[in-house]
VOPAGU-2260 file (C-alpha; in pm, 1 decimal, decimal comma):
REM VOPAGU-2260
SITE   aa  ch    i         X         Y         Z
SITE  UNK   A    0       0,0       0,0       0,0
SITE  UNK   A    1     289,8     231,4      79,3
SITE  UNK   A    2     425,1     190,4    -276,0
SITE  UNK   A    3      85,3     273,2    -421,7
SITE  UNK   A    4      64,0     592,6    -215,4
SITE  UNK   A    5     418,8     689,4    -316,4
SITE  UNK   A    6     342,7     623,8    -684,3
SITE  UNK   A    7      22,8     828,4    -668,5
SITE  UNK   A    8     216,5    1115,3    -512,6
SITE  UNK   A    9     480,0    1100,5    -787,3
SITE  UNK   A   10     221,5    1093,1   -1064,7
SITE  UNK   A   11      25,5    1380,7    -911,8
SITE  UNK   A   12     327,0    1603,8    -855,3
SITE  UNK   A   13     295,5    1896,1   -1094,3
SITE  UNK   A   14     657,0    2011,7   -1127,2
SITE  UNK   A   15     783,3    1661,2   -1208,6
SITE  UNK   A   16     541,8    1616,9   -1496,5
SITE  UNK   A   17     609,0    1969,1   -1619,9
SITE  UNK   A   18     974,4    1907,2   -1707,0
SITE  UNK   A   19    1078,8    1960,9   -2067,5
SITE  UNK   A   20    1216,3    1645,0   -2230,5
SITE  UNK   A   21    1205,6    1772,4   -2589,4
SITE  UNK   A   22    1582,0    1828,7   -2630,3
SITE  UNK   A   23    1720,8    1600,5   -2899,5
SITE  UNK   A   24    1385,4    1444,2   -2981,3
SITE  UNK   A   25    1327,5    1343,5   -3341,7
SITE  UNK   A   26     969,6    1232,1   -3281,0
SITE  UNK   A   27     718,9    1287,1   -3558,6
SITE  UNK   A   28     415,7    1490,1   -3461,2
SITE  UNK   A   29      72,4    1331,8   -3463,4
SITE  UNK   A   30     -89,2    1673,6   -3420,2
SITE  UNK   A   31    -256,4    1556,5   -3101,1
SITE  UNK   A   32    -376,0    1802,0   -2840,4
SITE  UNK   A   33    -115,5    1847,8   -2563,2
SITE  UNK   A   34     154,1    1646,5   -2742,7
SITE  UNK   A   35     516,7    1738,6   -2683,4
SITE  UNK   A   36     826,2    1566,8   -2824,3
SITE  UNK   A   37     997,8    1377,6   -2543,7
SITE  UNK   A   38    1327,2    1192,1   -2538,4
SITE  UNK   A   39    1446,2    1054,2   -2206,7
SITE  UNK   A   40    1620,1     769,0   -2029,1
SITE  UNK   A   41    1415,6     517,1   -1832,5
SITE  UNK   A   42    1404,2     163,3   -1700,0
SITE  UNK   A   43    1149,1     -63,8   -1869,0
SITE  UNK   A   44     928,6    -207,8   -1595,1
SITE  UNK   A   45     614,7    -410,4   -1537,3
SITE  UNK   A   46     373,6    -137,4   -1420,6
SITE  UNK   A   47     187,2    -364,9   -1180,1
SITE  UNK   A   48     520,3    -469,8   -1031,5
SITE  UNK   A   49     624,4    -106,6    -985,7
SITE  UNK   A   50     297,0     -23,7    -810,1
SITE  UNK   A   51     229,3    -334,2    -599,9
SITE  UNK   A   52     552,3    -534,4    -580,0
SITE  UNK   A   53     390,3    -831,2    -760,6
SITE  UNK   A   54     677,6    -900,8    -999,9
SITE  UNK   A   55     668,9   -1210,3   -1224,4
SITE  UNK   A   56     967,6   -1288,2   -1445,5
SITE  UNK   A   57    1011,3   -1105,4   -1775,4
SITE  UNK   A   58     760,6    -832,2   -1691,1
SITE  UNK   A   59     475,3   -1081,4   -1707,6
SITE  UNK   A   60     580,8   -1219,4   -2049,4
SITE  UNK   A   61     347,0    -992,1   -2243,3
SITE  UNK   A   62      40,0   -1031,0   -2022,7
SITE  UNK   A   63      95,5    -709,3   -1827,1
SITE  UNK   A   64     123,8    -342,5   -1911,3
SITE  UNK   A   65     480,3    -220,4   -1955,5
SITE  UNK   A   66     591,3     114,6   -1812,2
SITE  UNK   A   67     889,2     346,4   -1824,8
SITE  UNK   A   68    1039,0     451,6   -1492,0
SITE  UNK   A   69    1197,0     781,6   -1598,6
SITE  UNK   A   70    1556,2     822,5   -1475,7
SITE  UNK   A   71    1547,0    1202,3   -1444,1
SITE  UNK   A   72    1271,7    1216,7   -1182,2
SITE  UNK   A   73    1147,2     866,1   -1096,4
SITE  UNK   A   74     807,8     924,1   -1260,0
SITE  UNK   A   75     631,4     613,5   -1393,2
SITE  UNK   A   76     537,6     696,6   -1753,2
SITE  UNK   A   77     258,3     505,3   -1928,8
SITE  UNK   A   78     358,3     415,6   -2287,6
SITE  UNK   A   79      17,4     334,1   -2429,6
SITE  UNK   A   80      92,1     359,6   -2802,0
SITE  UNK   A   81     367,9     268,8   -3042,7
SITE  UNK   A   82     473,3     441,1   -3368,2
SITE  UNK   A   83     221,1     267,9   -3592,9
SITE  UNK   A   84     -70,4     465,0   -3738,5
SITE  UNK   A   85    -314,5     228,4   -3566,9
SITE  UNK   A   86    -367,5     281,4   -3197,2
SITE  UNK   A   87    -195,6     -28,3   -3064,6
SITE  UNK   A   88     -11,6     -58,8   -2739,2
SITE  UNK   A   89     362,1     -31,8   -2695,4
SITE  UNK   A   90     404,9    -338,8   -2472,0
SITE  UNK   A   91     510,9    -564,9   -2762,3
SITE  UNK   A   92     785,0    -320,3   -2857,3
SITE  UNK   A   93     908,5    -266,4   -2501,6
SITE  UNK   A   94     888,4    -622,1   -2365,1
SITE  UNK   A   95    1228,4    -724,6   -2513,0
SITE  UNK   A   96    1379,2    -445,0   -2299,4
SITE  UNK   A   97    1220,5    -564,0   -1971,2
SITE  UNK   A   98    1438,9    -452,1   -1680,3
SITE  UNK   A   99    1682,1    -269,1   -1908,6
SITE  UNK   A  100    1785,0      93,9   -1897,5
SITE  UNK   A  101    1683,8     250,7   -2227,2
SITE  UNK   A  102    1647,1     578,4   -2407,8
SITE  UNK   A  103    1311,0     641,4   -2572,2
SITE  UNK   A  104    1194,9     901,4   -2819,9
SITE  UNK   A  105     833,1     982,3   -2885,3
SITE  UNK   A  106     546,9    1209,9   -2787,0
SITE  UNK   A  107     432,5    1292,3   -2434,3
SITE  UNK   A  108      72,2    1386,2   -2364,5
SITE  UNK   A  109      54,9    1582,9   -2044,7
SITE  UNK   A  110    -240,1    1808,1   -1966,6
SITE  UNK   A  111    -398,6    1785,1   -1621,9
SITE  UNK   A  112    -707,2    1974,0   -1744,4
SITE  UNK   A  113    -805,9    1677,1   -1963,2
SITE  UNK   A  114    -671,4    1412,0   -1726,3
SITE  UNK   A  115    -370,0    1321,3   -1939,9
SITE  UNK   A  116     -63,0    1278,8   -1720,0
SITE  UNK   A  117     258,1    1117,1   -1842,8
SITE  UNK   A  118      92,6     935,2   -2134,7
SITE  UNK   A  119     359,8     840,6   -2385,4
SITE  UNK   A  120     356,1     744,3   -2751,8
SITE  UNK   A  121     689,8     567,9   -2799,7
SITE  UNK   A  122     829,9     588,3   -3152,0
SITE  UNK   A  123    1173,8     437,5   -3098,7
SITE  UNK   A  124    1382,2     281,0   -2823,6
SITE  UNK   A  125    1742,7     177,2   -2763,7
SITE  UNK   A  126    1943,5      25,4   -2479,4
SITE  UNK   A  127    2173,1     263,2   -2293,8
SITE  UNK   A  128    2458,9      14,1   -2319,9
SITE  UNK   A  129    2522,2     110,6   -2683,2
SITE  UNK   A  130    2224,1     -40,1   -2860,4
SITE  UNK   A  131    2090,7      81,8   -3192,7
SITE  UNK   A  132    1759,0     263,0   -3220,2
SITE  UNK   A  133    1466,0      26,0   -3282,3
SITE  UNK   A  134    1144,9     162,9   -3432,7
SITE  UNK   A  135     846,4      82,0   -3213,3
SITE  UNK   A  136     620,5     -62,8   -3479,0
SITE  UNK   A  137     614,9    -439,4   -3434,7
SITE  UNK   A  138     259,7    -486,3   -3304,4
SITE  UNK   A  139      93,4    -590,7   -3632,9
SITE  UNK   A  140     378,0    -828,6   -3722,5
SITE  UNK   A  141     353,7    -983,9   -3376,3
SITE  UNK   A  142     -24,7   -1015,2   -3411,8
SITE  UNK   A  143       9,8   -1181,6   -3755,0
SITE  UNK   A  144     264,7   -1431,2   -3616,8
SITE  UNK   A  145      28,7   -1520,1   -3329,3
SITE  UNK   A  146    -270,8   -1550,8   -3564,6
SITE  UNK   A  147    -146,0   -1729,6   -3880,8
SITE  UNK   A  148    -495,6   -1852,2   -3971,3
SITE  UNK   A  149    -639,8   -1498,6   -3965,6
SITE  UNK   A  150    -494,3   -1385,1   -4298,4
SITE  UNK   A  151    -716,8   -1213,9   -4551,6
SITE  UNK   A  152    -844,7    -872,9   -4643,7
SITE  UNK   A  153    -928,9    -587,7   -4412,0
SITE  UNK   A  154    -791,6    -457,7   -4083,6
SITE  UNK   A  155    -657,2    -698,5   -3822,0
SITE  UNK   A  156    -948,2    -652,1   -3582,0
SITE  UNK   A  157   -1198,1    -777,6   -3840,7
SITE  UNK   A  158    -997,2   -1102,9   -3861,3
SITE  UNK   A  159    -891,3   -1143,4   -3497,6
SITE  UNK   A  160   -1035,1   -1465,4   -3350,5
SITE  UNK   A  161   -1072,2   -1307,2   -3004,7
SITE  UNK   A  162   -1271,9   -1016,3   -3146,9
SITE  UNK   A  163   -1486,4   -1254,6   -3351,1
SITE  UNK   A  164   -1561,2   -1467,2   -3044,7
SITE  UNK   A  165   -1664,2   -1161,1   -2842,8
SITE  UNK   A  166   -1892,1   -1036,5   -3121,6
SITE  UNK   A  167   -2050,6   -1380,7   -3152,0
SITE  UNK   A  168   -2108,2   -1392,8   -2776,2
SITE  UNK   A  169   -2200,1   -1030,2   -2698,7
SITE  UNK   A  170   -2292,6    -880,4   -3037,2
SITE  UNK   A  171   -2140,2    -576,6   -3207,4
SITE  UNK   A  172   -2281,8    -338,5   -2947,2
SITE  UNK   A  173   -2171,7    -556,7   -2655,4
SITE  UNK   A  174   -2533,1    -591,7   -2542,0
SITE  UNK   A  175   -2607,8    -932,5   -2694,3
SITE  UNK   A  176   -2706,0   -1061,3   -3039,3
SITE  UNK   A  177   -3076,0    -994,8   -2971,7
SITE  UNK   A  178   -3012,2    -623,3   -2912,7
SITE  UNK   A  179   -2797,4    -613,4   -3228,4
SITE  UNK   A  180   -3078,6    -768,9   -3432,6
SITE  UNK   A  181   -3333,1    -516,5   -3302,1
SITE  UNK   A  182   -3091,9    -226,9   -3360,4
SITE  UNK   A  183   -3013,4    -334,4   -3717,1
SITE  UNK   A  184   -3383,5    -384,5   -3797,7
SITE  UNK   A  185   -3474,3     -44,6   -3649,5
SITE  UNK   A  186   -3187,1     155,1   -3802,2
SITE  UNK   A  187   -3117,6     -19,3   -4131,5
């Protein structure tokens, strides 16, 4: 509980989140509200581990959210997007760096008025021990490797077996197939 309180205090601290990390950034703008280029050093961590102390090997092996514990101020940054034009998470790109000290370059969203604090869109990452920059864009390749029978036309989510199973069970609206049928009949 003490760690959770300490983490909440760090995330809520205004001056820490207000630091400028834009120096040297080569991040491409997405023209998002409150985006700022941000390049900084951090340790790649399992976010649940950092908050609660529940720390499985290899940052949960891809089943947990990955975070960046920023070296400059100890703030836990939430990298919720990679460099791809689709809004996919960054965990696939950061998992190979679990426990490593890295440098990241991307876009920080930080505006307390809209509730965005230390939200990061990582575009590239490299190990501090002399590694080369790696573009953070491997999510769709990873998805395709995990779903070899889901090839075909259209976006990944239309072919994803997990998405298909949820739609079959809960309908497109998430309220059940009966509600979908009534909605489609009424609106189309």
